[in-house]
C-alpha angles and dihedrals in degrees: 000000000000123000094253094057090044090053091050091051090048092052092046088051090052091051092047091051091053092050094047090049087051091057096040090051091052090052097045097038091237094153094172089059090044090057091055090064094067145061115244091266122038135188108226123198111181093142094138089055101037105024089232127119122246116294135192113222145153110283092231089061091050089049092053090050092050090049094051093042098047107027095081088062137059108236143190123189121192123190132199144152095051109196109184125182118190124207108175109280092357133067143179125213128187110197129180115227142190111198115193121191129184133185131160108249141167090211111075131305120000094222141067124186127188123198121195142079143284125225110209125189112197139189127206110245110184105303094339135079116229128195112238098169132025134184121193110200117173119190098201141352132216125199138010116349089185089078085088109069102202089175092066101124100235093043091049090049092052091045089054089055092049105043099055129137089243092056090047090053090048090055092052091048092050090054090054092059 
């Protein structure tokens, strides 16, 4: 194998490791590890899940939101069909996911499963790859969506800080660069 192909495989492996750490951190609640997957600012498009347009925010704020949103549930994310495109110090990866969530409840099913894919845009940072933009795009959902209590006061407060018009404008501006 020539050096160029070897380098491509090495970079793809680094990207894959970042994306797998992203999912493992979500499942284990290792928010310090989760933070290492991202640049300091991240564009976040979870419109299918939240109903809000893409925003650009500090990664620590996104991490707090993920913690509050997911911690009441047990969760298991599985990834497949990695399609990675390298462009120098930048990359795009489309990755299929199945995201399973479980929580004991007296109100319907105890599980919720999302099926879809993530689009990740990454930047090389030293030896590591960091996510600077993410799009979560599920195709269908099974189970009880009420497992996620978006009216929980702290979660609602953090969501109000994230999904602002200013953060939406920042996301649009970041795309123009």
